[in-house]
N, C-alpha and C positions, 0 to 999 in steps of 0.2 A: 198452572196461573198464579204469579204471585201477589198480582195487584188486581186490585176492583176493577171493573170496566163501567164506567155511566155512559149509556148512550142516550144520545138527545136530539132534537130536531131544531132547536132555537126557538121555538116558539114558548109564549109567557109562561106557559105551566110547565116547560122544561128548564128555563132558565131559573124560576123559583124554586124548582125541585134541586137543581144542581148548587144554589148557593145554601139551602140547607143541607144538603148533603156535605158540602165542602164545610159547613160549621160541625160536621160530626165527625167526618173522616179526614185525617191530615190529606194534604193534598199531595204527598209523595206516595201516598196508599192507592191512589186511584187515579186512573186514566181516564181522561174525560173524551168523549169522541161526539162531534156535532156532525149526523148523518145527512143533516142538509148542504153541508160543504164538502162533505167526504165521503160520497157517493160510493166510493171503491170497498168502503168497509161495509155496505149494507148488507151483503153477503156473510159477511164474519159475523154479524150480528145475528143472522137469523140461524147461523147454523149453531150459535151460542144457545139459542131458544127464545132470543126476543121477539115476540109479537106486538108490540108498541111500545112507544116513546112518552115519557121518559121511562127509562130501564136500568136496573144496577145488574151485574153480572156480578157475583162476589167470587172472591178467587177460589172456593170448591165449587164454583157452576152454577150455582143456583141463580135462578133469574127472578129478582123482584120488580115486578111491574108496578111504577109509581103513577096513579091517575091516571089519565089517559090524553095525551096530547095529539097524537097521530098514531095510524096503524103503521106496521112495516112495509105494508103492500103500498101506501101513499108515498113512501119514500124512496120507491124503485125509478 
């Protein structure tokens, strides 16, 4: 994985985390995935180890769960 991937569901917690994240990581180094709009990517998020959103999957595969907006189960 060459980029970090930020998964979120569009809730206020997620949007705030996205803005903070983009202030820390250049936009060309992170892919933003809105699981509420891209339901087909929920399975990939789960396989990466995402249990809740917002979450950042680092380029080396670590999952950083940021606060708690929604369970991955709620997004299915």
